[in-house]
Residue frames as qw, qx, qy, qz and C-alpha x, y, z in Angstrom:
[[0.454, -0.855, 0.120, -0.220, -18.29, 47.40, 31.77],
 [0.567, 0.415, -0.616, 0.355, -14.62, 46.93, 32.73],
 [0.757, -0.631, -0.134, -0.102, -14.16, 45.40, 36.12],
 [0.472, 0.566, -0.440, 0.513, -11.02, 46.42, 37.96],
 [0.619, -0.445, -0.466, 0.449, -9.44, 46.13, 41.47],
 [0.171, -0.971, -0.111, 0.126, -9.31, 49.35, 43.38],
 [0.232, -0.815, 0.386, 0.365, -6.37, 51.40, 42.16],
 [0.467, -0.135, 0.760, 0.432, -5.83, 49.18, 39.11],
 [0.471, 0.554, -0.064, -0.684, -6.75, 50.47, 35.64],
 [0.450, 0.395, -0.704, -0.382, -5.85, 47.29, 33.80],
 [0.062, 0.074, -0.979, 0.181, -7.20, 44.52, 35.94],
 [0.526, -0.395, -0.607, -0.447, -10.33, 42.89, 37.33],
 [0.564, -0.636, 0.169, -0.499, -12.01, 42.89, 40.67],
 [0.084, -0.450, 0.851, -0.256, -10.22, 40.72, 43.37],
 [0.592, -0.112, -0.767, -0.222, -11.22, 37.09, 43.84],
 [0.601, -0.522, 0.228, -0.561, -13.27, 36.16, 46.88],
 [0.086, 0.288, -0.931, 0.206, -11.81, 33.45, 49.17],
 [0.452, 0.029, 0.718, -0.528, -13.92, 30.51, 50.39],
 [0.574, 0.314, 0.748, -0.114, -16.93, 28.79, 48.95],
 [0.486, 0.787, 0.080, -0.371, -17.62, 31.18, 46.07],
 [0.151, 0.723, -0.616, -0.274, -14.18, 30.77, 44.63],
 [0.328, -0.183, 0.927, 0.009, -14.14, 27.01, 45.14],
 [0.583, 0.481, 0.613, -0.231, -17.53, 26.62, 43.47],
 [0.436, 0.819, -0.130, -0.349, -16.49, 28.85, 40.58],
 [0.017, -0.591, 0.779, 0.209, -13.32, 26.86, 40.01],
 [0.477, 0.083, 0.874, -0.049, -15.19, 23.55, 40.04],
 [0.567, 0.667, 0.397, -0.275, -17.67, 24.83, 37.52],
 [0.273, 0.822, -0.380, -0.324, -14.93, 26.36, 35.33],
 [0.255, -0.408, 0.868, 0.127, -12.99, 23.08, 35.48],
 [0.559, 0.314, 0.756, -0.135, -16.01, 21.10, 34.39],
 [0.487, 0.809, 0.099, -0.313, -16.79, 23.57, 31.56],
 [0.107, 0.751, -0.586, -0.285, -13.20, 23.45, 30.39],
 [0.426, -0.163, 0.887, 0.071, -13.14, 19.62, 30.42],
 [0.589, 0.561, 0.565, -0.141, -16.22, 19.55, 28.22],
 [0.346, 0.877, -0.143, -0.301, -14.76, 22.18, 25.94],
 [0.114, -0.590, 0.765, 0.231, -11.49, 20.18, 25.55],
 [0.533, 0.113, 0.838, 0.005, -13.36, 17.00, 24.87],
 [0.555, 0.748, 0.308, -0.193, -15.38, 18.65, 22.12],
 [0.093, 0.850, -0.419, -0.304, -12.14, 20.33, 20.87],
 [0.249, -0.391, 0.862, 0.203, -10.44, 16.95, 20.44],
 [0.570, 0.311, 0.752, -0.111, -13.44, 15.04, 19.17],
 [0.521, 0.810, 0.214, -0.163, -13.75, 17.47, 16.32],
 [0.802, 0.236, 0.116, 0.537, -10.16, 17.15, 15.28],
 [0.393, -0.413, -0.079, 0.818, -8.99, 20.38, 16.87],
 [0.252, 0.782, 0.437, 0.365, -11.31, 22.84, 15.07],
 [0.349, -0.478, -0.162, 0.790, -10.25, 26.40, 15.20],
 [0.310, 0.898, 0.310, -0.049, -11.10, 29.80, 13.80],
 [0.545, -0.175, 0.264, 0.776, -8.34, 31.12, 11.59],
 [0.302, 0.902, 0.254, -0.174, -8.55, 34.47, 9.93],
 [0.626, 0.480, 0.045, 0.613, -6.45, 36.31, 7.48],
 [0.291, -0.005, -0.241, 0.926, -4.78, 39.58, 8.53],
 [0.090, -0.737, -0.670, 0.013, -7.67, 41.31, 10.21],
 [0.084, 0.759, 0.078, 0.641, -8.52, 45.06, 10.21],
 [0.234, 0.065, -0.558, 0.793, -7.21, 47.01, 13.19],
 [0.351, -0.678, -0.597, -0.248, -10.06, 47.61, 15.70],
 [0.079, -0.626, 0.240, -0.738, -10.72, 50.31, 18.19],
 [0.050, -0.225, 0.793, -0.564, -11.35, 49.86, 21.87],
 [0.703, 0.100, 0.328, -0.623, -14.97, 48.73, 21.20],
 [0.575, -0.019, 0.803, 0.155, -13.75, 46.06, 18.85],
 [0.577, 0.740, 0.311, -0.153, -14.99, 47.83, 15.74],
 [0.713, 0.290, 0.226, 0.598, -12.79, 48.28, 12.62],
 [0.231, -0.577, -0.034, 0.783, -10.84, 51.62, 12.67],
 [0.474, 0.823, 0.186, -0.251, -11.99, 54.18, 10.10],
 [0.386, 0.807, -0.445, -0.043, -8.38, 54.55, 9.09],
 [0.982, -0.137, 0.026, 0.128, -6.16, 51.45, 8.85],
 [0.448, -0.684, 0.393, 0.420, -2.41, 51.34, 9.25],
 [0.647, 0.699, -0.256, -0.165, -0.49, 51.77, 6.02],
 [0.910, 0.179, -0.243, 0.285, 2.50, 49.68, 5.02],
 [0.487, 0.318, -0.381, 0.718, 5.25, 50.18, 7.59],
 [0.317, -0.465, 0.255, -0.786, 2.95, 51.10, 10.50],
 [0.442, -0.202, -0.859, 0.162, 1.80, 49.27, 13.61],
 [0.430, -0.766, -0.317, -0.359, -0.84, 50.08, 16.34],
 [0.486, 0.058, -0.504, 0.711, 0.58, 51.94, 19.34],
 [0.366, -0.871, -0.319, -0.077, -0.41, 53.85, 22.48],
 [0.430, 0.458, -0.278, 0.727, 1.83, 56.75, 23.34],
 [0.418, -0.428, -0.565, 0.569, 2.28, 57.81, 26.97],
 [0.068, -0.422, -0.191, 0.884, 0.30, 60.95, 27.80],
 [0.267, 0.149, -0.439, -0.845, -1.74, 60.95, 24.60],
 [0.657, 0.195, 0.526, -0.504, -5.39, 59.86, 24.46],
 [0.122, 0.202, -0.839, -0.490, -6.30, 57.25, 21.92],
 [0.796, 0.065, 0.149, -0.583, -9.41, 55.34, 20.74],
 [0.785, -0.093, 0.608, 0.082, -7.18, 52.36, 19.73],
 [0.724, 0.587, 0.311, 0.187, -6.63, 53.60, 16.22],
 [0.043, -0.922, 0.348, 0.167, -3.26, 55.34, 16.50],
 [0.942, 0.211, 0.072, 0.252, -0.39, 53.99, 14.44],
 [0.314, -0.807, 0.369, 0.336, 3.38, 54.45, 14.56],
 [0.617, 0.672, -0.385, -0.138, 5.97, 54.11, 11.83],
 [0.961, -0.114, -0.004, 0.251, 8.29, 51.13, 11.69],
 [0.079, -0.883, 0.447, 0.118, 11.90, 51.76, 12.37],
 [0.931, 0.267, -0.225, 0.104, 14.77, 49.72, 10.97],
 [0.565, -0.721, 0.369, 0.157, 18.11, 48.65, 12.25],
 [0.162, 0.646, -0.691, -0.280, 21.48, 47.89, 10.63],
 [0.857, 0.163, -0.390, -0.296, 21.32, 44.51, 8.79],
 [0.515, 0.296, -0.741, 0.312, 24.05, 43.01, 10.98],
 [0.378, -0.371, 0.482, -0.698, 22.16, 43.54, 14.27],
 [0.204, -0.053, -0.977, 0.035, 21.12, 40.33, 16.08],
 [0.058, -0.557, -0.745, 0.361, 18.22, 41.89, 18.01],
 [0.114, 0.727, 0.418, 0.532, 15.70, 44.47, 16.88],
 [0.116, 0.212, -0.305, 0.921, 15.94, 47.99, 18.42],
 [0.074, 0.386, 0.711, -0.583, 13.29, 49.10, 20.93],
 [0.358, 0.611, 0.347, -0.615, 9.81, 50.04, 19.76],
 [0.112, 0.398, -0.611, -0.675, 10.30, 48.91, 16.21],
 [0.793, 0.187, -0.180, -0.551, 8.20, 47.04, 13.70],
 [0.530, 0.297, -0.793, 0.052, 10.66, 44.17, 13.92],
 [0.045, -0.107, 0.786, -0.607, 9.96, 43.85, 17.63],
 [0.610, 0.137, 0.247, -0.740, 6.20, 44.16, 17.15],
 [0.750, 0.277, -0.435, -0.413, 6.11, 41.54, 14.40],
 [0.451, 0.185, -0.853, 0.184, 8.17, 38.97, 16.25],
 [0.096, -0.032, 0.730, -0.676, 6.39, 39.55, 19.60],
 [0.663, 0.034, -0.056, -0.746, 2.91, 39.33, 18.18],
 [0.739, 0.097, -0.644, -0.172, 3.59, 35.59, 17.80],
 [0.380, 0.070, -0.751, 0.536, 4.48, 35.44, 21.49],
 [0.209, 0.027, 0.417, -0.884, 1.56, 37.44, 22.91],
 [0.158, -0.358, -0.872, -0.292, -2.00, 36.15, 23.26],
 [0.402, -0.325, 0.021, -0.856, -5.37, 37.48, 24.10],
 [0.144, -0.127, -0.940, 0.282, -7.10, 35.83, 27.02],
 [0.458, -0.313, -0.227, -0.801, -10.83, 35.80, 27.55],
 [0.010, 0.112, 0.892, -0.438, -12.72, 34.75, 30.71],
 [0.350, -0.396, -0.570, -0.629, -16.40, 34.04, 30.33],
 [0.018, 0.160, 0.706, -0.689, -18.76, 35.13, 33.16],
 [0.127, 0.648, 0.751, 0.011, -22.58, 35.29, 33.35],
 [0.088, 0.513, 0.257, 0.814, -24.05, 38.45, 31.80],
 [0.019, -0.088, -0.517, 0.851, -25.24, 41.11, 34.25],
 [0.469, -0.059, -0.278, -0.836, -28.60, 41.03, 32.57],
 [0.483, -0.064, 0.773, -0.407, -29.44, 37.65, 34.04],
 [0.750, 0.403, -0.054, -0.522, -30.42, 36.32, 30.69],
 [0.916, -0.101, 0.376, 0.098, -28.17, 33.25, 30.76],
 [0.649, 0.720, -0.120, 0.216, -25.78, 34.84, 28.34],
 [0.772, -0.369, 0.016, 0.518, -22.06, 34.95, 28.88],
 [0.216, 0.967, -0.129, 0.046, -19.94, 38.09, 28.56],
 [0.859, 0.114, -0.172, 0.468, -16.21, 37.97, 28.19],
 [0.339, -0.915, 0.146, 0.161, -13.57, 39.84, 30.28],
 [0.773, 0.553, -0.168, 0.262, -10.34, 40.33, 28.17],
 [0.455, -0.803, 0.323, 0.209, -6.76, 40.40, 29.28],
 [0.589, 0.675, -0.443, -0.021, -3.33, 39.50, 27.80],
 [0.847, -0.417, 0.321, 0.078, -0.59, 36.97, 28.32],
 [0.272, 0.738, -0.586, -0.196, 2.85, 35.90, 27.02],
 [0.972, 0.078, -0.210, -0.064, 3.88, 32.43, 25.90],
 [0.290, -0.769, 0.559, -0.109, 6.67, 30.93, 28.08],
 [0.269, -0.313, 0.909, 0.055, 6.93, 27.20, 27.25],
 [0.704, 0.063, -0.511, -0.490, 5.50, 24.24, 25.38],
 [0.405, -0.240, 0.800, -0.372, 4.26, 21.20, 27.35],
 [0.378, 0.211, 0.898, 0.079, 3.32, 18.31, 25.12],
 [0.098, 0.545, 0.654, 0.516, 0.05, 19.33, 23.43],
 [0.231, -0.885, -0.364, 0.178, -0.29, 22.43, 25.63],
 [0.375, 0.554, -0.080, 0.739, 1.06, 25.98, 25.40],
 [0.488, -0.575, -0.465, 0.464, 1.98, 27.51, 28.68],
 [0.121, 0.726, 0.187, 0.651, 1.20, 31.23, 29.16],
 [0.356, -0.295, -0.507, 0.727, 2.18, 33.64, 31.93],
 [0.121, -0.641, -0.364, -0.665, -0.29, 36.30, 32.94],
 [0.198, -0.332, 0.424, -0.819, -1.66, 38.27, 35.85],
 [0.059, -0.192, -0.952, 0.232, -3.56, 36.02, 38.34],
 [0.261, 0.418, 0.443, -0.749, -6.35, 38.62, 38.73],
 [0.385, 0.337, -0.412, -0.754, -7.07, 38.34, 35.01],
 [0.538, 0.077, -0.774, -0.325, -7.96, 34.68, 34.95],
 [0.145, -0.149, -0.875, 0.436, -9.31, 33.97, 38.55],
 [0.158, -0.668, -0.723, -0.080, -12.72, 34.29, 40.00],
 [0.039, 0.308, -0.101, 0.945, -14.05, 37.74, 40.70],
 [0.159, 0.111, 0.659, -0.726, -16.38, 38.87, 43.40],
 [0.524, 0.343, 0.415, -0.660, -19.91, 37.62, 43.13],
 [0.696, 0.497, -0.261, -0.447, -19.44, 35.90, 39.79],
 [0.814, -0.163, 0.552, 0.073, -18.51, 32.47, 38.46],
 [0.074, 0.556, -0.635, -0.532, -16.11, 31.70, 35.66],
 [0.851, 0.261, 0.359, -0.281, -17.83, 29.52, 33.01],
 [0.874, 0.388, 0.138, 0.258, -15.05, 29.44, 30.45],
 [0.286, -0.764, 0.337, 0.470, -11.49, 30.51, 29.66],
 [0.802, 0.502, 0.257, 0.197, -9.99, 30.80, 26.20],
 [0.357, -0.576, 0.348, 0.647, -6.78, 32.03, 24.41],
 [0.664, 0.723, 0.190, -0.013, -6.55, 33.55, 20.95],
 [0.656, -0.311, 0.323, 0.608, -3.27, 33.39, 19.14],
 [0.080, -0.474, 0.309, 0.820, -1.73, 35.58, 16.41],
 [0.056, -0.007, -0.778, -0.625, -3.35, 33.76, 13.54],
 [0.552, -0.158, -0.087, -0.814, -6.79, 33.91, 15.13],
 [0.619, -0.104, -0.777, -0.047, -6.81, 30.32, 16.36],
 [0.469, -0.511, 0.279, -0.664, -8.66, 29.97, 19.69],
 [0.583, 0.019, -0.803, 0.126, -8.22, 27.21, 22.29],
 [0.654, -0.690, -0.232, -0.208, -9.66, 26.38, 25.72],
 [0.243, 0.574, -0.528, 0.576, -7.53, 27.34, 28.74],
 [0.761, -0.515, -0.391, 0.051, -6.95, 25.96, 32.26],
 [0.164, -0.854, 0.378, -0.317, -5.19, 27.63, 35.20],
 [0.869, 0.112, -0.451, 0.171, -2.21, 25.50, 36.17],
 [0.609, -0.220, -0.391, 0.654, -0.24, 27.46, 38.80],
 [0.123, -0.913, -0.196, -0.336, -0.73, 30.60, 40.83],
 [0.502, -0.105, -0.404, 0.758, 1.38, 32.90, 42.93],
 [0.137, -0.861, -0.463, -0.160, -1.11, 35.18, 44.54],
 [0.485, -0.666, -0.068, 0.563, 1.63, 37.02, 46.53],
 [0.269, -0.305, 0.395, 0.824, 2.95, 38.37, 43.20],
 [0.571, 0.574, 0.196, -0.553, -0.32, 38.32, 41.27],
 [0.195, 0.457, -0.742, -0.450, 1.12, 35.83, 38.78],
 [0.829, 0.118, 0.469, -0.281, -0.41, 32.74, 37.05],
 [0.013, -0.284, 0.841, 0.460, 0.60, 30.09, 34.53],
 [0.738, 0.299, 0.340, -0.500, -2.22, 28.93, 32.30],
 [0.354, -0.119, 0.841, 0.391, -2.27, 26.24, 29.67],
 [0.599, 0.427, -0.127, -0.665, -3.90, 26.57, 26.27],
 [0.721, 0.006, 0.693, 0.012, -4.87, 23.13, 24.96],
 [0.307, 0.666, -0.367, -0.573, -3.41, 23.58, 21.50],
 [0.912, 0.176, 0.362, -0.083, -3.17, 19.82, 20.60],
 [0.795, 0.207, 0.349, 0.450, -1.44, 19.06, 17.33],
 [0.296, 0.877, 0.100, 0.365, -1.09, 22.79, 16.57],
 [0.566, -0.773, -0.017, 0.284, 1.21, 23.39, 19.53],
 [0.660, -0.158, 0.285, 0.676, 4.46, 23.55, 17.57],
 [0.292, 0.543, 0.429, 0.660, 2.96, 25.96, 15.02],
 [0.162, -0.838, -0.239, -0.463, 1.14, 28.40, 17.22],
 [0.669, -0.726, -0.055, 0.148, 3.12, 28.17, 20.53],
 [0.601, 0.541, -0.182, 0.559, 6.16, 30.43, 20.18],
 [0.612, -0.651, -0.294, 0.339, 7.74, 31.08, 23.58],
 [0.126, 0.947, -0.130, 0.265, 9.20, 34.49, 24.29],
 [0.611, 0.220, -0.487, 0.584, 12.63, 35.08, 25.75],
 [0.538, -0.806, -0.247, -0.021, 12.45, 35.81, 29.49],
 [0.107, 0.837, -0.397, 0.360, 15.01, 38.14, 30.92],
 [0.711, 0.062, -0.628, 0.311, 17.67, 36.20, 32.87],
 [0.345, -0.353, -0.529, 0.691, 17.59, 38.73, 35.71],
 [0.045, 0.856, 0.510, -0.079, 15.36, 41.59, 36.47],
 [0.367, 0.238, 0.078, 0.896, 16.04, 45.05, 35.13],
 [0.197, -0.643, -0.577, 0.464, 14.86, 48.01, 37.06],
 [0.135, 0.787, 0.035, -0.601, 15.13, 50.91, 34.64],
 [0.243, -0.220, 0.683, 0.653, 15.45, 51.70, 30.99],
 [0.478, 0.208, -0.305, -0.797, 13.42, 51.85, 27.83],
 [0.302, 0.107, 0.935, -0.152, 10.63, 49.25, 27.45],
 [0.422, 0.026, -0.433, -0.796, 7.64, 48.29, 25.41],
 [0.454, 0.102, 0.780, -0.419, 4.42, 46.59, 26.65],
 [0.316, 0.005, -0.707, -0.633, 2.23, 44.57, 24.25],
 [0.191, 0.244, 0.862, -0.402, -1.33, 43.61, 24.84],
 [0.063, -0.458, -0.713, -0.527, -4.97, 43.86, 23.84],
 [0.020, 0.086, 0.421, -0.902, -6.49, 46.94, 25.53],
 [0.521, 0.178, 0.165, -0.818, -10.19, 47.25, 26.17],
 [0.800, 0.274, 0.492, -0.204, -12.24, 45.24, 23.65],
 [0.396, 0.701, -0.479, -0.350, -9.69, 45.68, 20.78],
 [0.974, 0.078, 0.211, 0.043, -8.83, 42.59, 18.85],
 [0.602, 0.699, -0.209, 0.324, -5.62, 44.28, 17.69],
 [0.768, -0.325, -0.194, 0.516, -2.28, 43.91, 19.42],
 [0.064, 0.968, -0.005, 0.244, -1.11, 47.26, 20.58],
 [0.697, 0.094, -0.303, 0.643, 2.43, 48.34, 21.40],
 [0.307, -0.935, -0.158, -0.083, 2.95, 50.71, 24.35],
 [0.643, 0.346, -0.288, 0.619, 6.45, 52.24, 24.26],
 [0.364, -0.891, -0.020, -0.270, 7.82, 53.92, 27.34],
 [0.311, 0.547, -0.613, 0.477, 10.36, 53.86, 30.14],
 [0.754, -0.451, -0.450, 0.158, 10.83, 51.81, 33.32],
 [0.011, 0.837, -0.214, 0.504, 11.74, 54.50, 35.78],
 [0.099, -0.469, 0.734, -0.480, 12.32, 52.46, 38.91],
 [0.580, -0.266, -0.769, -0.041, 11.37, 49.44, 40.94],
 [0.192, -0.358, 0.389, -0.827, 9.49, 50.45, 44.10],
 [0.061, 0.195, 0.905, -0.373, 7.40, 48.83, 46.86],
 [0.091, -0.512, -0.717, -0.464, 3.77, 48.62, 45.95],
 [0.297, -0.739, -0.521, 0.307, 2.81, 50.41, 49.11],
 [0.228, -0.439, 0.070, 0.866, 4.58, 53.58, 47.82],
 [0.064, -0.081, -0.582, -0.807, 2.29, 53.61, 44.81],
 [0.544, -0.394, -0.439, -0.597, -1.02, 52.76, 46.43],
 [0.535, -0.484, 0.409, -0.559, -2.60, 51.96, 49.76],
 [0.033, -0.212, 0.973, -0.081, -2.01, 48.62, 51.29],
 [0.525, 0.266, 0.629, -0.508, -5.81, 48.20, 51.49],
 [0.618, 0.562, -0.202, -0.511, -5.95, 48.20, 47.67],
 [0.009, -0.387, 0.908, 0.162, -3.98, 44.91, 47.53],
 [0.734, 0.005, -0.492, -0.468, -5.63, 41.87, 46.07],
 [0.851, -0.411, 0.229, -0.234, -6.47, 38.94, 48.43],
 [0.941, -0.114, 0.175, 0.267, -3.27, 37.03, 49.05],
 [0.550, 0.682, -0.082, 0.474, -1.07, 39.68, 47.40],
 [0.622, -0.326, -0.255, 0.665, 1.95, 40.84, 49.34],
 [0.029, 0.946, 0.296, -0.129, 1.13, 44.46, 49.99],
 [0.159, -0.869, 0.318, 0.344, 4.73, 45.76, 49.80],
 [0.814, 0.132, 0.445, 0.348, 5.86, 43.53, 46.86],
 [0.225, -0.406, 0.346, 0.815, 7.97, 45.18, 44.12],
 [0.553, 0.704, 0.445, -0.015, 6.44, 46.80, 41.11],
 [0.445, 0.053, 0.321, 0.834, 7.97, 48.46, 38.14],
 [0.121, 0.790, 0.309, -0.515, 6.86, 52.10, 37.99],
 [0.486, 0.129, 0.569, 0.651, 6.70, 53.04, 34.31],
 [0.274, 0.539, -0.019, -0.796, 5.90, 56.00, 32.08],
 [0.005, 0.035, 0.901, 0.433, 3.64, 54.18, 29.65],
 [0.558, 0.082, 0.004, -0.826, 0.09, 54.14, 28.31],
 [0.159, -0.082, -0.976, -0.121, -1.87, 50.93, 28.96],
 [0.529, -0.169, -0.042, -0.830, -5.50, 50.25, 29.56],
 [0.717, -0.086, 0.587, -0.365, -7.92, 47.56, 30.92],
 [0.900, 0.419, 0.015, -0.120, -7.25, 44.44, 28.90],
 [0.419, 0.702, -0.536, 0.212, -3.45, 44.94, 29.04],
 [0.610, -0.554, 0.495, -0.275, -3.23, 43.11, 32.35],
 [0.875, -0.126, 0.462, 0.067, -0.85, 40.15, 32.13],
 [0.713, 0.690, -0.010, 0.124, 0.68, 41.33, 28.92],
 [0.804, -0.149, -0.023, 0.575, 4.51, 41.31, 28.54],
 [0.028, -0.978, 0.143, 0.150, 6.81, 44.24, 29.05],
 [0.879, 0.271, 0.011, 0.392, 9.86, 43.80, 26.79],
 [0.413, -0.713, 0.160, 0.544, 13.24, 45.40, 27.53],
 [0.307, 0.796, -0.285, -0.437, 15.37, 47.03, 24.82],
 [0.042, -0.380, 0.885, 0.265, 16.85, 43.63, 23.87],
 [0.626, 0.029, -0.521, -0.580, 13.50, 42.08, 23.28],
 [0.360, -0.084, -0.886, 0.282, 13.38, 39.96, 26.51],
 [0.480, -0.670, -0.394, -0.406, 10.30, 39.99, 28.82],
 [0.283, 0.221, -0.579, 0.732, 11.14, 41.74, 32.11],
 [0.234, 0.109, 0.565, -0.784, 7.63, 42.22, 33.54],
 [0.049, -0.476, -0.828, -0.292, 3.89, 41.59, 33.19],
 [0.182, -0.399, -0.084, -0.895, 1.44, 44.53, 33.21],
 [0.175, -0.308, -0.815, 0.459, -0.40, 44.81, 36.58],
 [0.033, -0.834, -0.550, 0.021, -2.31, 48.08, 36.57],
 [0.323, 0.324, -0.006, 0.889, -1.94, 51.76, 37.29],
 [0.108, 0.081, 0.376, -0.917, -3.46, 54.84, 38.95],
 [0.262, 0.376, 0.852, -0.252, -7.21, 54.39, 39.51],
 [0.321, 0.768, 0.551, -0.060, -8.72, 57.14, 37.47],
 [0.057, 0.917, -0.073, -0.389, -8.39, 60.25, 35.35],
 [0.547, 0.768, -0.332, -0.036, -5.66, 61.10, 32.88],
 [0.365, -0.654, 0.662, -0.036, -3.09, 59.36, 35.12],
 [0.829, 0.010, 0.559, -0.024, -3.85, 55.94, 33.57],
 [0.748, 0.645, 0.081, 0.134, -2.55, 57.06, 30.19],
 [0.189, 0.868, -0.393, 0.239, 0.69, 58.29, 31.62],
 [0.172, -0.520, 0.791, -0.274, 1.73, 55.70, 34.19],
 [0.895, -0.017, -0.354, -0.271, 1.64, 51.95, 34.39],
 [0.445, -0.562, 0.669, -0.195, 2.81, 49.41, 36.99],
 [0.802, 0.264, -0.510, -0.166, 4.19, 45.93, 36.14],
 [0.841, -0.465, 0.272, -0.053, 5.18, 42.90, 38.08],
 [0.152, 0.717, -0.664, -0.150, 8.89, 42.22, 37.55],
 [0.978, -0.007, 0.198, -0.072, 9.70, 38.68, 36.34],
 [0.082, 0.684, -0.697, -0.198, 12.84, 36.83, 35.34],
 [0.646, 0.226, -0.686, -0.247, 13.73, 33.38, 34.05],
 [0.201, 0.065, -0.901, 0.380, 14.32, 31.70, 37.40],
 [0.403, 0.131, 0.444, -0.789, 10.89, 32.98, 38.70],
 [0.720, 0.271, -0.210, -0.603, 9.03, 31.75, 35.62],
 [0.503, 0.239, -0.831, -0.017, 10.94, 28.37, 35.64],
 [0.056, -0.054, 0.819, -0.569, 9.94, 27.94, 39.23],
 [0.589, 0.209, 0.253, -0.738, 6.24, 28.45, 38.41],
 [0.690, 0.333, -0.494, -0.412, 6.44, 26.12, 35.41],
 [0.230, 0.231, -0.920, 0.216, 7.93, 23.43, 37.67],
 [0.328, 0.081, 0.667, -0.664, 4.65, 23.47, 39.59],
 [0.666, 0.280, -0.192, -0.664, 2.58, 22.70, 36.49],
 [0.749, -0.063, 0.650, -0.110, 1.51, 19.04, 36.29],
 [0.087, -0.273, 0.764, 0.578, 3.03, 17.48, 33.16],
 [0.630, 0.197, -0.204, -0.723, 0.43, 16.87, 30.41],
 [0.531, 0.147, -0.820, -0.157, 1.20, 13.19, 30.28],
 [0.149, -0.095, -0.868, 0.464, 0.04, 12.84, 33.88],
 [0.417, 0.100, 0.187, -0.884, -3.27, 14.62, 33.40],
 [0.563, 0.307, 0.741, -0.202, -6.48, 12.70, 33.00],
 [0.129, 0.094, 0.685, 0.711, -7.45, 12.15, 29.35],
 [0.336, 0.426, 0.400, -0.739, -10.49, 14.36, 28.77]]
C-alpha cells in the first residue's frame, strides 16, 4: 500500500509533530547506529549484483527485457506497468554534454541516482518491517559518507508509525545505512548521508546541480517508481514555475511546508517512489526534485510537480551537515 500526502501521487503521508516524531527519530537513530556499527565491524559488507533484469512496478522481472540500445522509460500520458523501453539516441561525437532523454544521459545519471528505503512496522502487527521506497540524487562526498538530496516527506516520520531503518541502494546494488542530516520543511527538502565507508569514492558520484533555477524547457526525471528496482527515465517538459497554492489547496500542504512555495509544473509521468528523484535539464544538470502531482485518476501520468533547486540552495543545506570527523564514532 502506497502512503501519500493528500494531493501528492509520489510521496508519503505527512509527519506528525510532537512526541510521536521525536520518539520515532530517537528509535531510528538508535537503529541506524547499530546498523552502522555492524556495517563497519564486518568490513563494510554489501550486496553487489551484476546487471539485473528490469522489474515492473511490483518488483518482478519484466516478461520482455530491454534490448541493446534501450532503457526503461515512462512517457507522459501513457499507462505503463514499468516494463516500457525507449531507444537510445546518439549525439555528434564532438558534443560535450549528452542531448536530452538519451541513453548517454541515462547511463551517466544512473550512477548519480539512488533508491532510498524507509523501514516501518508492518500493518499486520507481526513485528515485520515493510519498506517505503523513494528516490534521491547524490550531491557531495563527506569523508566516508555520501550526501544525497531528496524530498523530506520521503525520509521522515509518517503519521502513526515509527521509522526503524533507512537505507540507500546504489547503481551497482550496494546498500548502506542512511541518516537524515539536514531538513528544510518549508521546501520539503532533506539531505541524508549514506554511510559508504571505504567505498565512498567508488559509489558516490555527485551530480551537477544547476547554477540557477530554470523555469521552463525540456527535462527528464529519474527515479524508482512504485516497487520497481529499475531506474526509470521520465522525459517531459517543465512548463512553468507557479505557487503551490495555484496547483492544490493550502490545506494539502505538509506540516511546516510553505503553502505558497514555488513548484515546477511539468508535463511528465512519475509515480509513487519517484519522490525526491532528480529532474535534469537539457544540459544534464539537476534543476529540481520530484515532489508529487494531482491526487488521483489519469492525471498522475500526465502531470508532475517538482521542487526547484540550484547550487546555492543545495550548498546552503550541505553547510548545515555536521562534518563526519566531528560525529561520534559508532
